[in-house]
PyMOL Python script that loads the backbone (N, CA, C, O; Angstrom):
from pymol import cmd

cmd.read_pdbstr("""\
ATOM      1  N   MET A   1       0.817  -1.179   0.000  1.00  0.00           N
ATOM      2  CA  MET A   1       0.000   0.000   0.000  1.00  0.00           C
ATOM      3  C   MET A   1       0.876   1.265   0.000  1.00  0.00           C
ATOM      4  O   MET A   1       0.748   2.117  -0.879  1.00  0.00           O
ATOM      5  N   GLY A   2       1.751   1.372   0.980  1.00  0.00           N
ATOM      6  CA  GLY A   2       2.584   2.561   1.047  1.00  0.00           C
ATOM      7  C   GLY A   2       3.898   2.384   0.333  1.00  0.00           C
ATOM      8  O   GLY A   2       4.583   3.362   0.031  1.00  0.00           O
ATOM      9  N   GLY A   3       4.249   1.179   0.066  1.00  0.00           N
ATOM     10  CA  GLY A   3       5.501   0.938  -0.649  1.00  0.00           C
ATOM     11  C   GLY A   3       6.682   0.822   0.297  1.00  0.00           C
ATOM     12  O   GLY A   3       6.543   0.842   1.520  1.00  0.00           O
ATOM     13  N   TRP A   4       7.826   0.702  -0.306  1.00  0.00           N
ATOM     14  CA  TRP A   4       9.049   0.497   0.465  1.00  0.00           C
ATOM     15  C   TRP A   4       9.446   1.729   1.264  1.00  0.00           C
ATOM     16  O   TRP A   4      10.080   1.594   2.311  1.00  0.00           O
ATOM     17  N   ARG A   5       9.094   2.925   0.805  1.00  0.00           N
ATOM     18  CA  ARG A   5       9.457   4.154   1.535  1.00  0.00           C
ATOM     19  C   ARG A   5       8.744   4.219   2.881  1.00  0.00           C
ATOM     20  O   ARG A   5       9.335   4.630   3.880  1.00  0.00           O
ATOM     21  N   LEU A   6       7.489   3.817   2.909  1.00  0.00           N
ATOM     22  CA  LEU A   6       6.746   3.793   4.162  1.00  0.00           C
ATOM     23  C   LEU A   6       7.365   2.779   5.125  1.00  0.00           C
ATOM     24  O   LEU A   6       7.489   3.038   6.322  1.00  0.00           O
ATOM     25  N   GLU A   7       7.744   1.640   4.593  1.00  0.00           N
ATOM     26  CA  GLU A   7       8.356   0.606   5.434  1.00  0.00           C
ATOM     27  C   GLU A   7       9.696   1.077   5.993  1.00  0.00           C
ATOM     28  O   GLU A   7       9.999   0.835   7.161  1.00  0.00           O
ATOM     29  N   VAL A   8      10.492   1.742   5.173  1.00  0.00           N
ATOM     30  CA  VAL A   8      11.778   2.269   5.641  1.00  0.00           C
ATOM     31  C   VAL A   8      11.548   3.344   6.694  1.00  0.00           C
ATOM     32  O   VAL A   8      12.267   3.389   7.693  1.00  0.00           O
ATOM     33  N   GLY A   9      10.569   4.202   6.493  1.00  0.00           N
ATOM     34  CA  GLY A   9      10.245   5.241   7.474  1.00  0.00           C
ATOM     35  C   GLY A   9       9.784   4.645   8.793  1.00  0.00           C
ATOM     36  O   GLY A   9      10.202   5.095   9.861  1.00  0.00           O
ATOM     37  N   LYS A  10       8.916   3.623   8.723  1.00  0.00           N
ATOM     38  CA  LYS A  10       8.456   2.970   9.943  1.00  0.00           C
ATOM     39  C   LYS A  10       9.613   2.295  10.673  1.00  0.00           C
ATOM     40  O   LYS A  10       9.719   2.383  11.896  1.00  0.00           O
ATOM     41  N   MET A  11      10.474   1.625   9.923  1.00  0.00           N
ATOM     42  CA  MET A  11      11.612   0.950  10.543  1.00  0.00           C
ATOM     43  C   MET A  11      12.549   1.967  11.191  1.00  0.00           C
ATOM     44  O   MET A  11      13.056   1.725  12.286  1.00  0.00           O
ATOM     45  N   ALA A  12      12.785   3.096  10.534  1.00  0.00           N
ATOM     46  CA  ALA A  12      13.635   4.143  11.111  1.00  0.00           C
ATOM     47  C   ALA A  12      13.008   4.676  12.400  1.00  0.00           C
ATOM     48  O   ALA A  12      13.715   4.907  13.381  1.00  0.00           O
ATOM     49  N   LEU A  13      11.701   4.869  12.405  1.00  0.00           N
ATOM     50  CA  LEU A  13      11.005   5.338  13.606  1.00  0.00           C
ATOM     51  C   LEU A  13      11.094   4.299  14.718  1.00  0.00           C
ATOM     52  O   LEU A  13      11.371   4.642  15.867  1.00  0.00           O
ATOM     53  N   TYR A  14      10.861   3.036  14.385  1.00  0.00           N
ATOM     54  CA  TYR A  14      10.916   1.973  15.382  1.00  0.00           C
ATOM     55  C   TYR A  14      12.303   1.843  16.003  1.00  0.00           C
ATOM     56  O   TYR A  14      12.431   1.545  17.190  1.00  0.00           O
ATOM     57  N   MET A  15      13.323   2.062  15.213  1.00  0.00           N
ATOM     58  CA  MET A  15      14.686   1.918  15.720  1.00  0.00           C
ATOM     59  C   MET A  15      15.178   3.178  16.432  1.00  0.00           C
ATOM     60  O   MET A  15      15.929   3.082  17.403  1.00  0.00           O
ATOM     61  N   SER A  16      14.772   4.338  15.969  1.00  0.00           N
ATOM     62  CA  SER A  16      15.288   5.567  16.560  1.00  0.00           C
ATOM     63  C   SER A  16      14.518   5.995  17.804  1.00  0.00           C
ATOM     64  O   SER A  16      15.088   6.659  18.669  1.00  0.00           O
ATOM     65  N   PHE A  17      13.256   5.640  17.922  1.00  0.00           N
ATOM     66  CA  PHE A  17      12.447   6.066  19.061  1.00  0.00           C
ATOM     67  C   PHE A  17      13.037   5.597  20.396  1.00  0.00           C
ATOM     68  O   PHE A  17      13.221   6.433  21.281  1.00  0.00           O
ATOM     69  N   PRO A  18      13.341   4.315  20.589  1.00  0.00           N
ATOM     70  CA  PRO A  18      13.930   3.908  21.867  1.00  0.00           C
ATOM     71  C   PRO A  18      15.310   4.508  22.114  1.00  0.00           C
ATOM     72  O   PRO A  18      15.664   4.810  23.254  1.00  0.00           O
ATOM     73  N   VAL A  19      16.083   4.679  21.055  1.00  0.00           N
ATOM     74  CA  VAL A  19      17.423   5.254  21.218  1.00  0.00           C
ATOM     75  C   VAL A  19      17.322   6.705  21.677  1.00  0.00           C
ATOM     76  O   VAL A  19      18.062   7.130  22.564  1.00  0.00           O
ATOM     77  N   VAL A  20      16.417   7.458  21.083  1.00  0.00           N
ATOM     78  CA  VAL A  20      16.236   8.863  21.464  1.00  0.00           C
ATOM     79  C   VAL A  20      15.730   8.960  22.901  1.00  0.00           C
ATOM     80  O   VAL A  20      16.217   9.790  23.669  1.00  0.00           O
ATOM     81  N   LEU A  21      14.770   8.133  23.271  1.00  0.00           N
ATOM     82  CA  LEU A  21      14.268   8.144  24.643  1.00  0.00           C
ATOM     83  C   LEU A  21      15.355   7.755  25.634  1.00  0.00           C
ATOM     84  O   LEU A  21      15.476   8.369  26.694  1.00  0.00           O
ATOM     85  N   PHE A  22      16.138   6.755  25.304  1.00  0.00           N
ATOM     86  CA  PHE A  22      17.238   6.354  26.170  1.00  0.00           C
ATOM     87  C   PHE A  22      18.214   7.503  26.354  1.00  0.00           C
ATOM     88  O   PHE A  22      18.634   7.788  27.475  1.00  0.00           O
ATOM     89  N   TYR A  23      18.571   8.153  25.278  1.00  0.00           N
ATOM     90  CA  TYR A  23      19.498   9.281  25.360  1.00  0.00           C
ATOM     91  C   TYR A  23      18.903  10.414  26.189  1.00  0.00           C
ATOM     92  O   TYR A  23      19.590  10.981  27.038  1.00  0.00           O
ATOM     93  N   PHE A  24      17.652  10.746  25.957  1.00  0.00           N
ATOM     94  CA  PHE A  24      17.021  11.879  26.633  1.00  0.00           C
ATOM     95  C   PHE A  24      16.880  11.630  28.132  1.00  0.00           C
ATOM     96  O   PHE A  24      17.234  12.494  28.934  1.00  0.00           O
ATOM     97  N   PHE A  25      16.372  10.475  28.518  1.00  0.00           N
ATOM     98  CA  PHE A  25      16.078  10.225  29.923  1.00  0.00           C
ATOM     99  C   PHE A  25      17.286   9.769  30.736  1.00  0.00           C
ATOM    100  O   PHE A  25      17.192   9.682  31.960  1.00  0.00           O
ATOM    101  N   ASN A  26      18.393   9.482  30.108  1.00  0.00           N
ATOM    102  CA  ASN A  26      19.583   9.101  30.850  1.00  0.00           C
ATOM    103  C   ASN A  26      20.598  10.226  30.958  1.00  0.00           C
ATOM    104  O   ASN A  26      21.776   9.974  31.210  1.00  0.00           O
ATOM    105  N   GLN A  27      20.164  11.441  30.775  1.00  0.00           N
ATOM    106  CA  GLN A  27      21.032  12.583  30.991  1.00  0.00           C
ATOM    107  C   GLN A  27      21.135  12.825  32.497  1.00  0.00           C
ATOM    108  O   GLN A  27      20.112  12.832  33.183  1.00  0.00           O
ATOM    109  N   PRO A  28      22.335  13.023  33.024  1.00  0.00           N
ATOM    110  CA  PRO A  28      22.495  13.193  34.476  1.00  0.00           C
ATOM    111  C   PRO A  28      21.723  14.378  35.035  1.00  0.00           C
ATOM    112  O   PRO A  28      21.257  14.328  36.173  1.00  0.00           O
ATOM    113  N   LYS A  29      21.584  15.427  34.265  1.00  0.00           N
ATOM    114  CA  LYS A  29      20.916  16.615  34.798  1.00  0.00           C
ATOM    115  C   LYS A  29      19.443  16.359  35.106  1.00  0.00           C
ATOM    116  O   LYS A  29      18.851  17.103  35.887  1.00  0.00           O
ATOM    117  N   TYR A  30      18.837  15.337  34.520  1.00  0.00           N
ATOM    118  CA  TYR A  30      17.424  15.069  34.752  1.00  0.00           C
ATOM    119  C   TYR A  30      17.169  14.264  36.013  1.00  0.00           C
ATOM    120  O   TYR A  30      16.100  14.394  36.610  1.00  0.00           O
ATOM    121  N   PHE A  31      18.118  13.436  36.438  1.00  0.00           N
ATOM    122  CA  PHE A  31      17.847  12.607  37.600  1.00  0.00           C
ATOM    123  C   PHE A  31      18.867  12.745  38.724  1.00  0.00           C
ATOM    124  O   PHE A  31      18.775  12.029  39.722  1.00  0.00           O
ATOM    125  N   GLU A  32      19.834  13.645  38.587  1.00  0.00           N
ATOM    126  CA  GLU A  32      20.842  13.802  39.628  1.00  0.00           C
ATOM    127  C   GLU A  32      20.227  14.320  40.927  1.00  0.00           C
ATOM    128  O   GLU A  32      20.538  13.805  42.001  1.00  0.00           O
ATOM    129  N   ASP A  33      19.370  15.318  40.847  1.00  0.00           N
ATOM    130  CA  ASP A  33      18.741  15.857  42.051  1.00  0.00           C
ATOM    131  C   ASP A  33      17.879  14.805  42.735  1.00  0.00           C
ATOM    132  O   ASP A  33      17.889  14.683  43.960  1.00  0.00           O
ATOM    133  N   TRP A  34      17.132  14.047  41.935  1.00  0.00           N
ATOM    134  CA  TRP A  34      16.280  13.014  42.509  1.00  0.00           C
ATOM    135  C   TRP A  34      17.118  11.934  43.183  1.00  0.00           C
ATOM    136  O   TRP A  34      16.762  11.454  44.259  1.00  0.00           O
ATOM    137  N   THR A  35      18.225  11.548  42.560  1.00  0.00           N
ATOM    138  CA  THR A  35      19.086  10.514  43.117  1.00  0.00           C
ATOM    139  C   THR A  35      19.696  10.973  44.438  1.00  0.00           C
ATOM    140  O   THR A  35      19.716  10.214  45.407  1.00  0.00           O
ATOM    141  N   VAL A  36      20.186  12.194  44.482  1.00  0.00           N
ATOM    142  CA  VAL A  36      20.788  12.719  45.705  1.00  0.00           C
ATOM    143  C   VAL A  36      19.737  12.803  46.809  1.00  0.00           C
ATOM    144  O   VAL A  36      20.014  12.456  47.957  1.00  0.00           O
ATOM    145  N   LYS A  37      18.556  13.255  46.473  1.00  0.00           N
ATOM    146  CA  LYS A  37      17.472  13.370  47.463  1.00  0.00           C
ATOM    147  C   LYS A  37      17.101  12.000  48.031  1.00  0.00           C
ATOM    148  O   LYS A  37      16.963  11.845  49.245  1.00  0.00           O
ATOM    149  N   MET A  38      16.942  11.022  47.166  1.00  0.00           N
ATOM    150  CA  MET A  38      16.584   9.676  47.624  1.00  0.00           C
ATOM    151  C   MET A  38      17.701   9.061  48.466  1.00  0.00           C
ATOM    152  O   MET A  38      17.427   8.393  49.463  1.00  0.00           O
ATOM    153  N   ARG A  39      18.950   9.279  48.075  1.00  0.00           N
ATOM    154  CA  ARG A  39      20.071   8.745  48.836  1.00  0.00           C
ATOM    155  C   ARG A  39      20.097   9.352  50.236  1.00  0.00           C
ATOM    156  O   ARG A  39      20.359   8.647  51.210  1.00  0.00           O
ATOM    157  N   ARG A  40      19.830  10.640  50.345  1.00  0.00           N
ATOM    158  CA  ARG A  40      19.819  11.289  51.662  1.00  0.00           C
ATOM    159  C   ARG A  40      18.648  10.804  52.511  1.00  0.00           C
ATOM    160  O   ARG A  40      18.766  10.727  53.734  1.00  0.00           O
ATOM    161  N   GLU A  41      17.516  10.475  51.879  1.00  0.00           N
ATOM    162  CA  GLU A  41      16.380   9.952  52.639  1.00  0.00           C
ATOM    163  C   GLU A  41      16.661   8.538  53.132  1.00  0.00           C
ATOM    164  O   GLU A  41      16.352   8.207  54.277  1.00  0.00           O
ATOM    165  N   LEU A  42      17.243   7.701  52.275  1.00  0.00           N
ATOM    166  CA  LEU A  42      17.489   6.315  52.650  1.00  0.00           C
ATOM    167  C   LEU A  42      18.680   6.160  53.588  1.00  0.00           C
ATOM    168  O   LEU A  42      18.638   5.355  54.519  1.00  0.00           O
ATOM    169  N   TYR A  43      19.732   6.920  53.349  1.00  0.00           N
ATOM    170  CA  TYR A  43      20.943   6.840  54.142  1.00  0.00           C
ATOM    171  C   TYR A  43      21.309   8.234  54.648  1.00  0.00           C
ATOM    172  O   TYR A  43      22.204   8.878  54.101  1.00  0.00           O
ATOM    173  N   PRO A  44      20.622   8.698  55.686  1.00  0.00           N
ATOM    174  CA  PRO A  44      20.931  10.043  56.181  1.00  0.00           C
ATOM    175  C   PRO A  44      22.346  10.087  56.759  1.00  0.00           C
ATOM    176  O   PRO A  44      22.826   9.097  57.312  1.00  0.00           O
ATOM    177  N   PRO A  45      22.999  11.219  56.630  1.00  0.00           N
ATOM    178  CA  PRO A  45      24.359  11.324  57.171  1.00  0.00           C
ATOM    179  C   PRO A  45      24.317  11.212  58.700  1.00  0.00           C
ATOM    180  O   PRO A  45      23.442  11.775  59.357  1.00  0.00           O
ATOM    181  N   LEU A  46      25.278  10.474  59.239  1.00  0.00           N
ATOM    182  CA  LEU A  46      25.326  10.287  60.681  1.00  0.00           C
ATOM    183  C   LEU A  46      25.891  11.522  61.351  1.00  0.00           C
ATOM    184  O   LEU A  46      26.854  12.123  60.875  1.00  0.00           O
ATOM    185  N   ASP A  47      25.278  11.890  62.460  1.00  0.00           N
ATOM    186  CA  ASP A  47      25.866  12.991  63.204  1.00  0.00           C
ATOM    187  C   ASP A  47      26.936  12.420  64.135  1.00  0.00           C
ATOM    188  O   ASP A  47      27.023  11.204  64.307  1.00  0.00           O
ATOM    189  N   LYS A  48      27.740  13.281  64.728  1.00  0.00           N
ATOM    190  CA  LYS A  48      28.888  12.842  65.509  1.00  0.00           C
ATOM    191  C   LYS A  48      28.474  12.065  66.755  1.00  0.00           C
ATOM    192  O   LYS A  48      29.191  11.163  67.187  1.00  0.00           O
ATOM    193  N   MET A  49      27.321  12.409  67.340  1.00  0.00           N
ATOM    194  CA  MET A  49      26.869  11.720  68.548  1.00  0.00           C
ATOM    195  C   MET A  49      26.549  10.252  68.241  1.00  0.00           C
ATOM    196  O   MET A  49      26.954   9.358  68.984  1.00  0.00           O
ATOM    197  N   HIS A  50      25.826  10.010  67.154  1.00  0.00           N
ATOM    198  CA  HIS A  50      25.490   8.637  66.799  1.00  0.00           C
ATOM    199  C   HIS A  50      26.733   7.845  66.426  1.00  0.00           C
ATOM    200  O   HIS A  50      26.848   6.669  66.774  1.00  0.00           O
ATOM    201  N   ALA A  51      27.650   8.467  65.733  1.00  0.00           N
ATOM    202  CA  ALA A  51      28.881   7.779  65.350  1.00  0.00           C
ATOM    203  C   ALA A  51      29.669   7.389  66.599  1.00  0.00           C
ATOM    204  O   ALA A  51      30.225   6.292  66.660  1.00  0.00           O
ATOM    205  N   LYS A  52      29.723   8.268  67.585  1.00  0.00           N
ATOM    206  CA  LYS A  52      30.432   7.966  68.829  1.00  0.00           C
ATOM    207  C   LYS A  52      29.750   6.822  69.561  1.00  0.00           C
ATOM    208  O   LYS A  52      30.429   5.931  70.073  1.00  0.00           O
ATOM    209  N   GLU A  53      28.423   6.827  69.624  1.00  0.00           N
ATOM    210  CA  GLU A  53      27.698   5.749  70.298  1.00  0.00           C
ATOM    211  C   GLU A  53      27.948   4.404  69.602  1.00  0.00           C
ATOM    212  O   GLU A  53      28.135   3.383  70.262  1.00  0.00           O
ATOM    213  N   ILE A  54      27.950   4.414  68.293  1.00  0.00           N
ATOM    214  CA  ILE A  54      28.208   3.179  67.544  1.00  0.00           C
ATOM    215  C   ILE A  54      29.618   2.682  67.798  1.00  0.00           C
ATOM    216  O   ILE A  54      29.822   1.486  68.007  1.00  0.00           O
ATOM    217  N   ASP A  55      30.596   3.578  67.783  1.00  0.00           N
ATOM    218  CA  ASP A  55      31.978   3.186  68.062  1.00  0.00           C
ATOM    219  C   ASP A  55      32.124   2.628  69.469  1.00  0.00           C
ATOM    220  O   ASP A  55      32.819   1.632  69.672  1.00  0.00           O
ATOM    221  N   ASP A  56      31.471   3.265  70.452  1.00  0.00           N
ATOM    222  CA  ASP A  56      31.525   2.773  71.829  1.00  0.00           C
ATOM    223  C   ASP A  56      30.914   1.378  71.937  1.00  0.00           C
ATOM    224  O   ASP A  56      31.459   0.507  72.616  1.00  0.00           O
ATOM    225  N   CYS A  57      29.804   1.174  71.280  1.00  0.00           N
ATOM    226  CA  CYS A  57      29.138  -0.130  71.316  1.00  0.00           C
ATOM    227  C   CYS A  57      30.028  -1.205  70.696  1.00  0.00           C
ATOM    228  O   CYS A  57      30.146  -2.305  71.237  1.00  0.00           O
ATOM    229  N   ILE A  58      30.641  -0.894  69.587  1.00  0.00           N
ATOM    230  CA  ILE A  58      31.531  -1.856  68.926  1.00  0.00           C
ATOM    231  C   ILE A  58      32.722  -2.173  69.824  1.00  0.00           C
ATOM    232  O   ILE A  58      33.117  -3.332  69.953  1.00  0.00           O
ATOM    233  N   ARG A  59      33.290  -1.146  70.441  1.00  0.00           N
ATOM    234  CA  ARG A  59      34.426  -1.351  71.325  1.00  0.00           C
ATOM    235  C   ARG A  59      34.036  -2.237  72.509  1.00  0.00           C
ATOM    236  O   ARG A  59      34.788  -3.140  72.875  1.00  0.00           O
ATOM    237  N   LYS A  60      32.865  -1.990  73.114  1.00  0.00           N
ATOM    238  CA  LYS A  60      32.408  -2.811  74.236  1.00  0.00           C
ATOM    239  C   LYS A  60      32.202  -4.260  73.816  1.00  0.00           C
ATOM    240  O   LYS A  60      32.531  -5.178  74.567  1.00  0.00           O
ATOM    241  N   MET A  61      31.664  -4.466  72.628  1.00  0.00           N
ATOM    242  CA  MET A  61      31.459  -5.837  72.150  1.00  0.00           C
ATOM    243  C   MET A  61      32.793  -6.554  71.955  1.00  0.00           C
ATOM    244  O   MET A  61      32.921  -7.729  72.300  1.00  0.00           O
ATOM    245  N   TYR A  62      33.784  -5.854  71.404  1.00  0.00           N
ATOM    246  CA  TYR A  62      35.108  -6.448  71.233  1.00  0.00           C
ATOM    247  C   TYR A  62      35.743  -6.784  72.582  1.00  0.00           C
ATOM    248  O   TYR A  62      36.345  -7.845  72.749  1.00  0.00           O
ATOM    249  N   GLU A  63      35.600  -5.860  73.552  1.00  0.00           N
ATOM    250  CA  GLU A  63      36.157  -6.113  74.878  1.00  0.00           C
ATOM    251  C   GLU A  63      35.488  -7.312  75.536  1.00  0.00           C
ATOM    252  O   GLU A  63      36.157  -8.134  76.164  1.00  0.00           O
ATOM    253  N   GLN A  64      34.172  -7.413  75.394  1.00  0.00           N
ATOM    254  CA  GLN A  64      33.444  -8.533  75.980  1.00  0.00           C
ATOM    255  C   GLN A  64      33.877  -9.848  75.330  1.00  0.00           C
ATOM    256  O   GLN A  64      34.087 -10.848  76.017  1.00  0.00           O
ATOM    257  N   LYS A  65      34.006  -9.839  74.033  1.00  0.00           N
ATOM    258  CA  LYS A  65      34.434 -11.048  73.313  1.00  0.00           C
ATOM    259  C   LYS A  65      35.857 -11.433  73.714  1.00  0.00           C
ATOM    260  O   LYS A  65      36.163 -12.614  73.873  1.00  0.00           O
ATOM    261  N   GLU A  66      36.719 -10.437  73.877  1.00  0.00           N
ATOM    262  CA  GLU A  66      38.094 -10.711  74.278  1.00  0.00           C
ATOM    263  C   GLU A  66      38.135 -11.303  75.686  1.00  0.00           C
ATOM    264  O   GLU A  66      38.906 -12.228  75.942  1.00  0.00           O
ATOM    265  N   LYS A  67      37.314 -10.780  76.604  1.00  0.00           N
ATOM    266  CA  LYS A  67      37.254 -11.332  77.955  1.00  0.00           C
ATOM    267  C   LYS A  67      36.783 -12.778  77.926  1.00  0.00           C
ATOM    268  O   LYS A  67      37.320 -13.621  78.644  1.00  0.00           O
ATOM    269  N   GLU A  68      35.787 -13.069  77.105  1.00  0.00           N
ATOM    270  CA  GLU A  68      35.298 -14.441  76.994  1.00  0.00           C
ATOM    271  C   GLU A  68      36.382 -15.368  76.458  1.00  0.00           C
ATOM    272  O   GLU A  68      36.539 -16.486  76.947  1.00  0.00           O
ATOM    273  N   LEU A  69      37.120 -14.917  75.469  1.00  0.00           N
ATOM    274  CA  LEU A  69      38.206 -15.726  74.913  1.00  0.00           C
ATOM    275  C   LEU A  69      39.324 -15.950  75.930  1.00  0.00           C
ATOM    276  O   LEU A  69      39.872 -17.048  76.021  1.00  0.00           O
ATOM    277  N   MET A  70      39.663 -14.908  76.696  1.00  0.00           N
ATOM    278  CA  MET A  70      40.703 -15.036  77.715  1.00  0.00           C
ATOM    279  C   MET A  70      40.252 -16.007  78.804  1.00  0.00           C
ATOM    280  O   MET A  70      41.045 -16.815  79.289  1.00  0.00           O
ATOM    281  N   LYS A  71      38.977 -15.926  79.187  1.00  0.00           N
ATOM    282  CA  LYS A  71      38.441 -16.831  80.201  1.00  0.00           C
ATOM    283  C   LYS A  71      38.491 -18.277  79.704  1.00  0.00           C
ATOM    284  O   LYS A  71      38.873 -19.182  80.445  1.00  0.00           O
ATOM    285  N   ALA A  72      38.103 -18.483  78.450  1.00  0.00           N
ATOM    286  CA  ALA A  72      38.148 -19.831  77.884  1.00  0.00           C
ATOM    287  C   ALA A  72      39.586 -20.329  77.794  1.00  0.00           C
ATOM    288  O   ALA A  72      39.831 -21.514  78.021  1.00  0.00           O
ATOM    289  N   LEU A  73      40.531 -19.474  77.475  1.00  0.00           N
ATOM    290  CA  LEU A  73      41.939 -19.859  77.395  1.00  0.00           C
ATOM    291  C   LEU A  73      42.474 -20.232  78.769  1.00  0.00           C
ATOM    292  O   LEU A  73      43.198 -21.218  78.904  1.00  0.00           O
ATOM    293  N   GLU A  74      42.126 -19.453  79.793  1.00  0.00           N
ATOM    294  CA  GLU A  74      42.570 -19.762  81.155  1.00  0.00           C
ATOM    295  C   GLU A  74      41.993 -21.089  81.629  1.00  0.00           C
ATOM    296  O   GLU A  74      42.688 -21.880  82.267  1.00  0.00           O
ATOM    297  N   GLU A  75      40.724 -21.335  81.316  1.00  0.00           N
ATOM    298  CA  GLU A  75      40.102 -22.599  81.711  1.00  0.00           C
ATOM    299  C   GLU A  75      40.765 -23.773  80.991  1.00  0.00           C
ATOM    300  O   GLU A  75      40.943 -24.845  81.571  1.00  0.00           O
ATOM    301  N   GLU A  76      41.124 -23.567  79.738  1.00  0.00           N
ATOM    302  CA  GLU A  76      41.785 -24.620  78.971  1.00  0.00           C
ATOM    303  C   GLU A  76      43.156 -24.921  79.554  1.00  0.00           C
ATOM    304  O   GLU A  76      43.555 -26.084  79.630  1.00  0.00           O
ATOM    305  N   GLU A  77      43.890 -23.874  79.970  1.00  0.00           N
ATOM    306  CA  GLU A  77      45.210 -24.071  80.550  1.00  0.00           C
ATOM    307  C   GLU A  77      45.121 -24.760  81.904  1.00  0.00           C
ATOM    308  O   GLU A  77      45.991 -25.562  82.243  1.00  0.00           O
ATOM    309  N   ARG A  78      44.084 -24.461  82.684  1.00  0.00           N
ATOM    310  CA  ARG A  78      43.894 -25.100  83.978  1.00  0.00           C
ATOM    311  C   ARG A  78      43.601 -26.587  83.814  1.00  0.00           C
ATOM    312  O   ARG A  78      43.995 -27.406  84.644  1.00  0.00           O
ATOM    313  N   GLY A  79      42.908 -26.921  82.736  1.00  0.00           N
ATOM    314  CA  GLY A  79      42.526 -28.309  82.493  1.00  0.00           C
ATOM    315  C   GLY A  79      43.697 -29.181  82.075  1.00  0.00           C
ATOM    316  O   GLY A  79      43.618 -30.404  82.192  1.00  0.00           O
ATOM    317  N   LYS A  80      44.761 -28.598  81.601  1.00  0.00           N
ATOM    318  CA  LYS A  80      45.912 -29.387  81.125  1.00  0.00           C
ATOM    319  C   LYS A  80      46.749 -29.875  82.224  1.00  0.00           C
ATOM    320  O   LYS A  80      47.749 -30.550  81.985  1.00  0.00           O
TER     321      LYS A  80
END
""", "prot")
cmd.dss("prot")
cmd.show_as("cartoon", "prot")
cmd.util.cbc("prot")
cmd.orient("prot")
């Protein structure tokens, strides 16, 4: 009906449409603000007080584990 020119035009449209959309929507300026906003919502920056509390908790856990290991080592040496 339309001939080969119509078919070539349709094929060009079918092939170029996704490429153009991919190029347009993957520009950093369109989603950089949204990405930064979402990252800050999901992973808010830690303030110094929370970081200190986390470090203290980790240190206490290590000390407790070390005491348990030392106790087990002393008991093992006593058993020999």
